[in-house]
N, C-alpha and C positions, 0 to 999 in steps of 0.2 A: 462732664463738667469741664470748662475751659481751664487751662493751666493757670495757676495762681498769679503768675507774673503778668498776665494781661488784664487782670482785674484792676480798675481804677483805684488808686489809693489817695487821690487828691482832686480837688475841683477848684482851679484857679485861686482866687483870693481866700477861699475857705480851706486850703490845704492844711494848715496847721491844726485847725479844729477837727477836720476830718480824720487826720492821722491819730489825733488823740482819741476820737470816737472809735476808730478801728482797733487801736491797741486796747482800749478799755473793754470793748465788747468781747474781744478774743480771750481775755483772761477771766472773764466772769463765768460762773457756773451757769448751766442752762436756765435754772429758775431765776437767778439774779439777772441774767441776760435779758430774759423776757420782761422783768420788772423795769430794768433800765430803759429798754426800748419803749415801753408803754409811757414812762415818765418823759422820755425825750420827745416823743411825738406830741404829747399833751402840751409840753412847754413850747414847742415850735409853733403849733397851730394856734395857741392862745396869745402869741405875741402880737402887739398892736403897733409896735414902734415902726415908723415909716422908714423906708429904705432898706428894710430887712427881708423883703419879699424874695429876692434872688438868693440871699443867704439861706433862707429857710428851704428853698427848693434844693439848693446844692447840699445842704445838710441832710435833708431827707433822702436824697438820692444816694449819698455816701453810706448812710446807715442801711438803706434797702439793699445796696450791693453787698455790704458786709453780711446782712441776714441771708441773702441768697447764697453767698459763699459758705456760710456756716451750715445752712440746711443741706446744701449739696455735699459738704464734707461729711456731715453726719450720715447722710444717706449712703455715701460711698464707703464709709468706714468698714462696713461689713460685706463689701462687694469686691472680692479679689479680681484682678485682671482676668479677662476671659481666657487668655491663652497661657497664663502664668501657672506656676506650681500651686497645687492645692493640697490641703490636708483635711481629710475626713475623719472625724471622731465618731466612733461607734460604741454604743452602750449595749452590752449583751449579757447573757447568763450562761455560765459555764456548763450547766446541766442540760442546756437546750440544744441538742444536735451534736455536730462534730466536736471533737476535742479542740482545745486551744491550738495544739500543733497542727491539726488538720485545718483549722481556720486560718492559720498563718500560711499554709500551703495554698489555700483558696485566694488569699490576698496576694500572694506572689504571682499567681496566674493572672489576676486582674491587673497587677502592676506591669506585667510584661506587655499587655496591650494598652496600658494607660500610664506611661512612665512619668507623667507630670503630676500624678495623684499619689499621695501618701495616705495610707489607711492605718489608723490607730484604733485598736479595740480594747475597751475596758470591760472587765467582767465583774458582776456583782451577784449576790444571791437573789433568789426570787423574792424573798421577804423585803429586800432593799430596793428592788427594781422600780416599783411604782413611785415611791417618794423621791428616788434619785432623778427620775424623769421630770417630775413636777418641779423640783428644785432647779434643775437645769434650765427650765423655761424662764427663769427670773432675769436672765441676762440677754442682751441683744448685741450680737447674735448669741443664741443659746450655746451651752457648753458642748452639745453634741449635734451632729448632722443627721445621724441615723440612730434609731432606738428600737429595741425589741419590745413589743407590746403584747400583753396578754389579751386574749379574747374579751375578757370582761372589762377592760379599760378603754376599748376603742370609742364607745359612745361618750364617755367622760372627756377623753382627750380631743375628740372631734368637736364637741361643744365648746371646749376651751380654746379651739383653734391652734392646738399644739402641733398638728400633723398636716402635711401637704396632701391636698386632694389630688390623687393621681388618676382619677376616673378617665380623663381624656388621654392619658399616656399608655393605657393598656392596649396591647395589640390583639388581633384576632386569634392568634395561636394561644395566648394566655387565656382568653375568654372561653375558647373551645375546649382546651385540654386540661385545665386545672379543675379539680373537683368543685362542684357547687358548694358543698359543705365547707370547703376551704375558703372560698370567697365570702361565705357568711361570716367568717372571722373578722375580716378587715373592712367590711361594708357596713355603713350606717346611713339609714334613710336614703338608700339608693346611691350613695357616693362611696367610692373606695379610697381608703386612706393608707394602703400599704399592700405588700405582697405576702401571701401566706407562706409560712416557713416550717413550722412544726405542727403537723396534723396528728392529733392523738385523741383517743376516746377511752372511756372505761369499758373493760371487758369482763365477761363472766367466766370465772375459773372454777374448775371442779376437780376433785381427786377421784380419778377413774377407779382406782383400786377399792376405795371406801364404798363407792356406789355399787360396785359389783358384789362386794361382800354383803351389802345390805339387800341385794336382790334386784338391782336396777341396771339395765343395759344402756340407758341413754340419759343424758342430763335433762333437767326440767325445762320446759318451754314457758311455763307460767309460774308466778310466785306461789299460787295455790298448790301446784305440784311440788314445789320446793318444800312447802310446809309438810306435806305428806311424807316426802322422802326424809326430811329432817327428823320427823317423829320416829320413823323406822330406824334410822341411824342411831338415835338416842336410845331407843329400846334395846337395841343389840349391844349397846355400850361401846360403839366404835369410836365416838368422840362425845365429849360432854356437851359442847355447843356446836351445832353443825355449821353455822355461818358466822363470819367475822366481818364487821363493817368499819369504815372510818367516820365515826359519828361524833368526834370531838367538836368542841365549839370553834369551828374553823371552816374555811371554804370547802374543805373535803366533805363535810356533812351536807352542804348545799348540793354538791355534785351528786351524792347518793339520793337526796330527796328529789331532785329534778329527774333523775333517772327513774325512780319509782313513780313519781307523779305523772311524767309523760307516758309511762307504761300503763297508767291507769286512765289515760285519755285526758289528763289535765294539763294545765300550764301555769307558770308563775304569773304571767300578765296577759291581758287581752291585747287585741290589735292596736288599741290606743295607748298601750303601755301602762294601763292601770292594773294594780295587783288583784288577782283573782285566786291566789293560792289558798285563801281562807274559805273557799266554797266547799261544797260537799265532797268533791273529788280530792281536794287538798286535805280536808279533815280526815277522810277515810284512809288516805295514804299515810298520814302521820300517825293515825291510830294503829295502823298495821305495824308500823315501826315500834311503837310503844308495846303493843301486844307481843311482838316477836322477842323483845327483851324479857318481858315478864314471864313468858312461857318457857324460856330457856332455849328457844330456837336460835336466837342471836346471842353471841357472847356478850354478857352484861358489861364487860370492859370496853366494848365497842364505843361507849359514850366518851371514852378517853383516847381512843385510837385515831391516828392519822394513817396514811397509806403504808408507811414503812412498818408500823405495828401490825397491820393486817398481813403484810408480806411475811413477817417473821412468824406469826401464829400459823398461817397456812403452810409455810415451809417446814414447820416442825411437826406437821401432820395432825395438828390440833383443830383443824376445821376441814369440813368436806367441801365447802363452797366459799367463794370470796369474790368481791368485785375490786378491780384495780386497773391501773394503767398498763400499757403494753410492756413496760420495762420489767414487770414482775415475771413474765414468762421465762426469760433467759435465766434469771436468778433462781427461780423456784423449780423450773423443769430441767435445767441442764447443768447447773452449778452445784456440784456435790459439796463444795466447801460452804455454800450458803444454805443448802437445803437438804432435808432428810427425806424428801418425797420425789426426788428426780425419777423420771420415767413414769410417773403416775399423774402428772399434771396435764390437763386438757383445757381447751377454751371452747365456748359455744356462744351463739347469739344471746344477748342479754334477754332474760325472760320479761314477760309483761303480765299484768293482771288479767283475769278472765274478762273483766269489763272493758279493758283496753283492747283485748283481742277481738271482742264482739264489735267494737267500734272501728275495727280495721287496723289496729296498731300491731304490726308484726314483731317489732322490736323497738326499743328506745334506750338510748344511753346519752351520756353527757359528752359534749365536745370540750376537750381541754387543750386548745391549740393556741398558737402564737403567730405573730407576723412581724416583719421588719418594715419600718416606716421612715420616711424622710421627715425631718422636723420642718414645720412650716416656715420658720424664720431662719433656716440654714443659710449661711453665706454662699453655699455652693449646691443649690438644689438639683441642678442638672447632673453634676458629677455624682452627687449622692444617689440620685435615682439610677444612674448607670450601674453603680456598685450594687444596689439592692436588686436590680434585675439580674445581674451576674450571679449574685449569691443565691438567689432563689430559682435560678434557671434549671431547665430540665436536665441539662448535662451535669451540673454540679450536684443537684439533688440525687441523681442516679449514682454518681461516683461515690458519694458519701452516705449511701442509704443504709450502711451497717449501723449507723447511729441516728438516722433520720429518714423515716419512710417518706418517700416523695409525695408531694401534693399534686403531681402531674398524673392524671389517670392513665395516659398512654405508657407509663412506666410499669404498668401492671398487665401488659398484654404480650403474648407470644414470647419471643426470645428475650425481650426486655424483662419480663417476669422471671424467666429462668435465670437470667443474670443476677437479678435482685436476690433470688433465693440462695445463690451461692456466696453471698457476701458475709453471712453470719450463721452460725449453727442454729439460731432461733428462727431465721427468716422463712424456712420451709413451712413452719407452722404459723408464724405471725403474719406474714404477707397475705396469704389467702384469707385469714380471719379478719385482718384489717380491711381488705377489699369487701368482705361480706358485711362487716359491722358499720363501717364509716357512713354509708348512706342513711343509716338510722340514728346518726348522732344529732343531738340538739344543742343549740347555743343558748347560753343564758341571756336574759333580756338586754337589749341594746338601749339602756336608759342611762343618762349622765350620772345619776345618783346611785348606780348599782353598788359601788364599793361600800357606801354607807348603808344602803338597804340590805345588803348581804349580812352585815354585822347584826342588824336587827333580827333577821330571819335565823341566823345561827343561834342567837340567844333564845328565840322562840322554840327551836327544835330541842335545844338543851333543856329548857324549862319543862317541855312536855315529856321528854325521855326520862327525866329525873323525878317526875311526878309533882313538880311545883305548880303546874297549870294543866288544865285539860287541853287536848289538842285544839279544840275550837278557840278557847280563850287565847292560847299562845299565838295562834295564827292570826286571830283578829287584832291582837296588839301589834304584831309585826306589820300587818297590812296597813294599820293606821299610820305607822311610821313612814311607810312607803308613800302613802297619799300625801303626807306632810312634806316629804322630800320632793315629791313631784310638783308641788305647788310653789316651791321656791323659785 
């Protein structure tokens, strides 16, 4: 935009009226400004009085120039100078990866190479993260330049145009060496809206000592085998309820349902995004969950548990089996202050149902990952992208892998893998298991209405587990909600 000083402020004989017009337009609000200009042009062009032709032309030109100035100013208001200092505001979650002190160290490294960029990080809880992002988008420019996004929100935010499409910014190294399951997090309908950051999945945990005492030398590979083992464990009085789940009315229950459903050869939605979880595979999966509670295989309190409850029960030796995220291994297997079963905890591939196994499903689990994304209307998209690239780079992820297993596949090879395993007492067990399980992780549906649809499905699972509805009726009702949401 040209400097304001060279914009005409008067036109010969019309200078006084033009100046009045300029001053008036400048002080009006955008809405009143638009109304004033509409009325002004209407009045100008309806005039019939002779001798006013040139006045009308000059008047119109003056207002047009003012409008151009105002539009340009509005457009430039969120555009800092290309080479000037920039401030990037980042919205993150404290539990996701490196500690705040470690994040500050990462920022310091970035600043050393980019002295004109200041990075400010704000941390919120997971429960607050989604709504905080949505609220931040109400201003222009938004309150944040970079946001941490859960896997299940990408479709919603992409549809709302909250995030920058970075598909054309990805280089060949990123495409070749980051896990495909990681790209599945940040990709919607073939377009990529961020860099994978935290790659996690649910794992199958078992108490090796309890299994051996019950006469089993290896963990189950199918859920049917788990039922058989669980019955033997109960009969020997080793534990009252062999397995604990996080089946409270929350997203945690969806994670377990998807894990079981995918292991049965089923899916939540078809390729067109329409719900199919109420078909035969979905109903038999949910009925298995109901039966497991009624038979005493699953702890009946599971319908009130989230992941931390499962960890506590398993760590007290009150369950032989559990499913949970990777964090549980260090606390349950190695931390004597947190666990009564240290030295007894093992992990294995997530089991599947016999039907799924017959259909070629070797293992199936839920992907619980996140990515960092540049906000679409950021005032500094290029600088923000540079920081996201740095934050998620192979070098940084490898350095801080004690709290964040890398999304880069080549960090799990040769000397790189040995280095990873030396970072944390848990990594000699968790890194190989991660590498084995992550190819079988499944993402939840990339549909814009997922957050609302999930709540309906959470309710359906709870209604079936508590006997309020049959498995078929509960899933049919939830599917109807999904169809309605998809039609909006």
